[in-house]
C-alpha positions in Angstrom: 27.7 -24.5 23.2 28.4 -28.5 21.8 24.9 -28.3 20.4 25.6 -24.8 18.8 28.8 -25.8 17.3 26.9 -29.3 16.2 24.3 -26.9 14.6 26.7 -25.0 12.5 28.8 -28.3 11.5 25.7 -29.8 10.2 24.6 -25.9 9.0 28.1 -26.0 6.7 27.5 -30.0 5.6 24.0 -29.5 4.2 25.0 -26.5 1.9 25.8 -27.2 -1.7 27.3 -25.1 -4.0 24.0 -24.4 -5.8 22.4 -23.3 -2.4 25.9 -21.0 -1.4 25.2 -17.1 -1.7 27.3 -15.4 -4.8 30.6 -15.6 -3.5 32.9 -12.3 -5.3 36.1 -13.0 -6.9 39.4 -10.8 -6.5 38.6 -7.0 -7.5 35.0 -8.0 -8.0 32.0 -6.9 -5.5 29.1 -6.9 -8.1 27.8 -10.1 -7.4 27.3 -9.4 -3.7 27.5 -6.2 -3.3 23.9 -4.7 -3.3 22.4 -8.4 -3.0 23.8 -8.3 0.7 22.4 -4.9 1.4 19.1 -6.5 0.1 19.1 -9.1 2.0 21.0 -8.4 5.3 18.4 -7.7 8.2 20.9 -5.4 9.7 22.6 -3.9 6.8 18.9 -2.2 6.2 18.7 -0.9 10.1 22.7 0.1 10.1 22.5 2.5 7.7 20.3 6.0 8.0 18.7 7.8 5.4 21.2 10.6 5.1 24.3 8.2 5.0 25.9 6.5 2.3 24.4 3.5 1.1 26.5 2.6 -1.5 29.7 3.0 0.9 27.9 0.2 3.2 27.4 -2.3 0.8 30.7 -1.6 -0.6 32.4 -2.5 2.9 30.0 -5.4 3.3 30.8 -7.1 0.0 34.3 -6.8 1.0 34.1 -8.8 4.3 32.4 -11.2 2.7 34.7 -11.7 -0.1 37.1 -12.0 2.6 35.4 -14.3 4.6 33.4 -16.6 2.1 30.6 -17.2 4.5 29.2 -20.6 4.2 25.6 -20.4 5.8 23.1 -17.9 7.1 24.9 -18.0 10.5 28.1 -16.7 9.2 26.9 -14.0 6.7 24.9 -13.1 9.5 28.4 -12.6 12.0 30.2 -10.7 9.0 27.2 -8.5 8.3 27.4 -7.8 12.2 31.0 -7.1 11.5 30.1 -4.3 9.2 27.7 -2.7 11.2 30.2 -2.8 14.2 32.6 -0.8 11.7 30.1 1.7 10.5 29.4 2.5 14.0 32.9 3.1 14.6 32.9 5.4 11.6 29.8 7.5 13.2 32.0 7.6 16.8 35.1 9.2 14.7 32.4 11.7 12.8 30.8 12.4 16.3 34.6 13.3 17.7 35.5 15.0 14.9 32.4 17.4 15.4 32.7 17.9 19.5 36.6 19.2 18.8 35.1 21.7 15.9 33.1 22.8 18.6 35.6 23.1 21.4 37.4 25.1 18.8 35.1 27.4 17.8 34.4 28.2 21.4 38.0 28.5 22.2 38.0 31.0 18.9 35.5 33.1 20.1 37.7 33.7 23.5 41.0 34.8 21.7 42.0 37.3 24.1 42.0 34.5 27.1 43.7 31.7 25.0 46.5 34.2 24.1 46.9 34.9 27.7 46.8 31.7 28.5 49.3 30.2 26.1 51.8 33.0 27.8 50.4 33.5 31.2 53.6 35.4 31.9 53.1 38.2 29.4 51.3 41.4 30.8 48.8 42.7 27.8 49.9 39.6 25.6 46.3 40.1 24.2 43.8 42.7 23.1 39.9 43.2 22.4 41.3 43.2 18.7 43.1 40.0 18.8 42.2 36.9 16.9 43.7 33.5 17.3 42.5 32.7 13.7 45.1 34.9 12.1 47.5 32.6 14.0 46.0 29.1 13.4 46.6 28.4 9.6 49.9 29.6 9.8 52.7 26.8 8.6 56.4 26.4 10.9 57.8 27.9 8.0 55.6 31.3 7.9 56.2 31.3 11.7 59.8 31.4 11.7 59.9 33.9 9.0 57.8 36.1 10.8 59.8 35.4 13.8 62.8 36.4 12.2 61.1 39.7 10.8 60.1 41.0 14.0 63.2 40.7 15.8 64.7 42.3 12.8 62.1 45.2 12.7 62.5 45.3 17.3 66.1 45.3 17.1 66.3 48.2 14.2 63.6 50.5 16.0 65.3 50.1 19.0 69.0 51.1 17.7 67.2 54.1 15.8 65.5 55.3 19.1 69.6 54.6 20.8 70.8 56.8 18.0 68.2 59.9 18.4 69.0 59.6 22.4 72.3 59.9 21.3 72.0 63.2 19.2 74.3 65.1 17.1 74.6 66.9 13.7 73.7 63.9 11.8 71.4 61.6 14.3 68.1 62.2 12.5 69.4 61.0 9.1 71.0 57.8 11.0 67.8 57.1 12.9 66.1 56.7 10.1 68.3 54.9 7.9 68.7 52.7 11.0 65.0 51.1 10.4 63.6 48.7 8.3 62.6 49.4 4.5 58.6 49.3 5.6 59.2 51.2 9.1 60.9 53.9 7.2 58.5 53.8 4.6 55.6 54.1 7.4 57.5 56.9 9.0 57.6 58.9 5.7 53.9 58.7 5.3 53.5 60.2 8.7 55.5 63.4 7.8 53.9 63.5 4.4 50.4 63.8 5.9 52.1 66.5 8.5 51.5 64.4 11.6 55.3 64.8 12.7 57.8 67.2 11.5 60.6 65.6 9.5 63.1 66.3 12.5 64.9 63.8 15.2 62.2 65.2 17.9 59.5 63.9 15.7 61.0 61.0 14.9 61.8 60.1 18.9 58.1 61.0 19.3 57.0 58.6 16.7 59.2 55.7 17.5 58.1 56.1 21.4 54.2 56.5 21.0 53.2 54.5 17.9 56.7 52.1 16.5 58.5 50.4 18.9 54.9 49.9 21.0 53.8 47.9 17.7 57.1 46.6 17.2 57.1 44.8 20.5 53.7 43.6 19.8 54.3 42.1 17.4 57.2 40.4 17.7 56.1 38.8 21.0 52.6 37.3 19.2 55.6 36.0 16.6 58.1 34.4 19.0 54.7 33.2 20.9 52.6 31.7 17.8 53.7 28.2 18.7 52.2 28.3 21.9 48.9 29.6 21.0 48.0 27.5 18.9 48.8 24.5 21.0 46.6 26.7 23.5 43.9 26.9 21.1 43.7 23.1 19.7 44.3 21.8 23.5 41.4 24.2 24.7 38.9 22.8 21.3 39.9 19.2 22.3 38.0 19.2 25.6 38.9 15.8 26.4 36.4 15.3 29.1 33.3 16.1 26.3 34.8 12.7 24.5 34.5 10.2 27.4 31.5 9.1 26.7 32.1 8.3 23.0 35.4 6.8 23.8 33.1 4.1 26.4 31.3 3.7 23.6 34.1 3.3 21.1 35.6 0.5 23.7 32.5 -1.3 23.8 32.3 -1.8 19.6 35.7 -2.8 19.7 35.1 -5.5 22.2 32.0 -6.4 20.5 34.3 -6.7 17.4 36.4 -9.1 18.5 33.9 -11.5 19.8 31.6 -11.6 16.8 35.1 -12.4 14.6 36.0 -14.7 16.8 32.8 -16.5 16.9 32.9 -16.0 13.0 36.3 -17.9 13.1 35.0 -20.7 15.0 32.2 -21.4 12.8 34.7 -21.8 9.5 37.2 -23.4 12.1 34.3 -26.2 12.8 33.2 -26.2 9.0 36.7 -26.8 8.0 36.8 -29.8 10.2 
């Protein structure tokens, strides 16, 4: 170790100002940007053909400006730091790709995801259920949907109760008790002669069509946050990221060791 340190000190002492590599000034990487890429041994191998060489050059130039290397050894260590950071970038890209793959799989099994999100709810999802309808919903939109669905269900049940109680004005009162959207939907059924405009016709419509839909809509709105969490959780598939996490840990340790070596050389040079 003493021999290596002595050689490093000797190398630093022998480098003169005209032999040193160009050093970038603050905010100006151009003197070293592509020069580092051109002459770096690792740079030519670290950046793949489909990757952005200019982005790597900017990274390397920023590290060169920060550490101001003196000699080939220090420049090599800085280049090593750049390649480690670049490879960590790939790990994040791979992690994102794995998560997206998992989300795609979770979305394709919407019925299972929704049932798992509300395990004690029967008939939570059917064959037409699609969790993609819930994933881009904002918290504000969820709250509004929950409020509207609860109001619709309560109004529908109130109308059903009025019809069960009966009376000369039961039909008019029950129809008026519905929210506007449900009332319009009922009027469409009457116009198309699917139901008669009577208390009995409205009762059948509420019992067989409107209330089941309102109940399902209210329940889906209530469990939307749980459905989103369940979908993201199943899409994460943490067990498939274990190898990537181990590789990232390896790169972190490699970065720490390389940086420690660089700082040690700079300390020896300063002494």
